[in-house]
PLY file of the C-alpha trace (Angstrom):
ply
format ascii 1.0
element vertex 162
property float x
property float y
property float z
element edge 161
property int vertex1
property int vertex2
end_header
-155.91 -129.08 -32.11
-154.26 -132.05 -30.68
-150.53 -132.13 -29.91
-148.01 -134.32 -31.31
-146.17 -136.50 -29.38
-142.98 -134.64 -29.04
-144.67 -131.51 -28.40
-146.57 -133.33 -25.22
-143.13 -133.37 -23.19
-141.48 -129.82 -25.02
-142.36 -126.89 -25.76
-142.53 -125.09 -29.47
-138.82 -124.14 -28.55
-137.46 -127.16 -28.07
-137.92 -126.65 -24.13
-138.20 -129.72 -22.32
-142.18 -129.03 -20.19
-139.81 -129.82 -16.14
-143.69 -129.53 -15.23
-144.07 -133.29 -16.46
-141.80 -134.44 -14.44
-140.52 -134.78 -10.46
-137.88 -133.01 -9.13
-135.43 -135.60 -8.46
-136.61 -136.72 -12.34
-135.07 -133.51 -13.60
-131.61 -133.60 -11.89
-131.43 -137.59 -13.08
-132.58 -135.82 -16.28
-130.24 -132.80 -15.60
-126.96 -135.11 -14.32
-127.74 -136.82 -17.42
-126.76 -133.48 -19.08
-124.07 -133.11 -17.82
-122.92 -137.21 -18.10
-123.27 -136.82 -22.38
-120.97 -133.15 -21.66
-118.65 -135.03 -19.49
-117.91 -138.22 -22.65
-117.80 -135.36 -24.96
-121.07 -136.42 -26.59
-123.16 -133.90 -29.28
-126.90 -135.45 -27.71
-128.11 -137.59 -25.05
-128.60 -141.07 -25.26
-129.66 -143.16 -22.91
-126.44 -144.99 -21.24
-125.72 -140.87 -20.62
-129.63 -141.25 -19.04
-129.00 -144.54 -16.75
-125.58 -143.28 -15.86
-127.47 -139.42 -14.45
-129.90 -142.37 -12.94
-128.02 -144.05 -10.81
-125.33 -140.20 -10.38
-128.55 -139.04 -8.45
-130.31 -142.73 -7.74
-134.16 -141.57 -5.11
-134.95 -144.64 -2.97
-136.96 -146.59 -4.97
-133.98 -146.64 -7.63
-132.06 -147.66 -4.61
-134.52 -150.34 -3.48
-133.96 -151.06 -7.28
-130.47 -151.18 -6.92
-130.16 -153.52 -4.31
-132.67 -156.07 -4.80
-131.45 -156.51 -7.69
-126.90 -156.24 -6.27
-126.08 -153.91 -8.48
-123.05 -151.97 -7.48
-125.03 -147.61 -8.31
-121.34 -145.98 -8.41
-119.39 -149.50 -9.67
-121.59 -149.08 -13.60
-121.85 -145.33 -13.25
-118.11 -145.69 -13.77
-118.02 -148.05 -16.37
-120.44 -146.41 -18.78
-118.95 -143.51 -18.04
-116.15 -145.41 -19.13
-117.54 -147.09 -22.05
-118.44 -143.95 -24.16
-116.42 -141.94 -23.09
-115.91 -140.11 -26.86
-114.50 -136.69 -24.99
-111.20 -137.62 -27.18
-112.48 -138.01 -30.23
-115.60 -135.18 -30.60
-114.72 -131.79 -29.25
-117.17 -130.94 -26.10
-120.33 -128.43 -26.29
-123.13 -127.23 -23.49
-125.81 -129.78 -23.54
-129.23 -128.21 -22.45
-132.94 -129.98 -21.53
-133.86 -129.27 -25.40
-135.35 -131.71 -27.85
-132.40 -131.51 -29.83
-129.96 -132.11 -26.91
-130.74 -135.01 -27.50
-131.30 -138.62 -29.28
-134.25 -139.64 -31.53
-133.80 -143.18 -28.95
-134.01 -140.63 -25.71
-136.83 -139.30 -26.75
-138.73 -141.88 -27.84
-137.68 -143.35 -24.41
-138.97 -140.45 -22.55
-142.39 -141.15 -25.07
-142.55 -144.31 -23.17
-141.95 -142.79 -19.49
-144.58 -140.14 -20.17
-147.23 -143.18 -21.40
-146.16 -145.31 -18.08
-147.41 -142.35 -16.45
-150.39 -142.22 -18.22
-151.43 -145.90 -17.15
-151.71 -144.88 -13.54
-153.47 -141.96 -14.02
-151.39 -139.51 -15.37
-147.48 -137.08 -14.68
-145.34 -136.61 -13.10
-143.11 -138.52 -14.76
-140.78 -139.76 -11.53
-137.11 -141.61 -11.57
-138.53 -145.01 -11.24
-140.44 -144.38 -14.71
-137.35 -143.20 -16.14
-135.61 -146.47 -15.42
-137.96 -148.19 -17.18
-137.87 -146.61 -19.91
-133.94 -147.41 -20.30
-134.34 -150.63 -19.63
-137.81 -151.42 -21.48
-138.09 -149.64 -24.61
-136.11 -151.11 -27.37
-133.74 -151.39 -28.28
-131.91 -151.19 -25.31
-128.07 -150.05 -25.76
-128.17 -150.19 -21.66
-129.17 -153.44 -21.48
-127.08 -155.09 -24.53
-124.01 -153.62 -22.78
-125.21 -155.14 -19.37
-125.73 -158.36 -21.04
-122.16 -158.28 -22.89
-120.79 -157.60 -19.49
-122.23 -160.96 -18.69
-125.46 -158.82 -16.11
-128.63 -161.64 -15.90
-131.18 -159.22 -17.88
-133.74 -160.56 -18.33
-134.34 -160.82 -14.53
-133.27 -156.62 -14.41
-136.04 -156.18 -16.94
-138.89 -158.04 -14.95
-137.35 -156.34 -11.32
-137.73 -153.02 -13.52
-141.76 -153.37 -14.33
-142.64 -153.45 -10.78
-140.75 -149.98 -9.67
0 1
1 2
2 3
3 4
4 5
5 6
6 7
7 8
8 9
9 10
10 11
11 12
12 13
13 14
14 15
15 16
16 17
17 18
18 19
19 20
20 21
21 22
22 23
23 24
24 25
25 26
26 27
27 28
28 29
29 30
30 31
31 32
32 33
33 34
34 35
35 36
36 37
37 38
38 39
39 40
40 41
41 42
42 43
43 44
44 45
45 46
46 47
47 48
48 49
49 50
50 51
51 52
52 53
53 54
54 55
55 56
56 57
57 58
58 59
59 60
60 61
61 62
62 63
63 64
64 65
65 66
66 67
67 68
68 69
69 70
70 71
71 72
72 73
73 74
74 75
75 76
76 77
77 78
78 79
79 80
80 81
81 82
82 83
83 84
84 85
85 86
86 87
87 88
88 89
89 90
90 91
91 92
92 93
93 94
94 95
95 96
96 97
97 98
98 99
99 100
100 101
101 102
102 103
103 104
104 105
105 106
106 107
107 108
108 109
109 110
110 111
111 112
112 113
113 114
114 115
115 116
116 117
117 118
118 119
119 120
120 121
121 122
122 123
123 124
124 125
125 126
126 127
127 128
128 129
129 130
130 131
131 132
132 133
133 134
134 135
135 136
136 137
137 138
138 139
139 140
140 141
141 142
142 143
143 144
144 145
145 146
146 147
147 148
148 149
149 150
150 151
151 152
152 153
153 154
154 155
155 156
156 157
157 158
158 159
159 160
160 161
């Protein structure tokens, strides 16, 4: 029996299959869960993943930020502010479970997985996750950056090469 797309990255009980990810990618996903809890969201979304990647930036992410003259601390603060709903929604525990991830984030994770297959297979790296945040349409992160005056086209182009 072949696996469906969601069964690939999530176990039957909904747990994220961490063996498909590098340790640094798992740290970024955990930081994304924390960002969602801090901002009061009931599920982790792609902006939370972007925050997690900024908080746990490994060398390729740091190089991409530098190449694009982006300030990780400022972006992190901006996204935490833009997505803060902690006053409106009660806090809840969020774990690395399918039910805790938005549908769009699950699609982005699948995009990252498929990107890894193009280069020979897992594990999924933070660079794959960053590419998914920017390239899996519609990109909420791109839209937020665009509205804040950033040249998103150059970010999208450069993220394809990391």
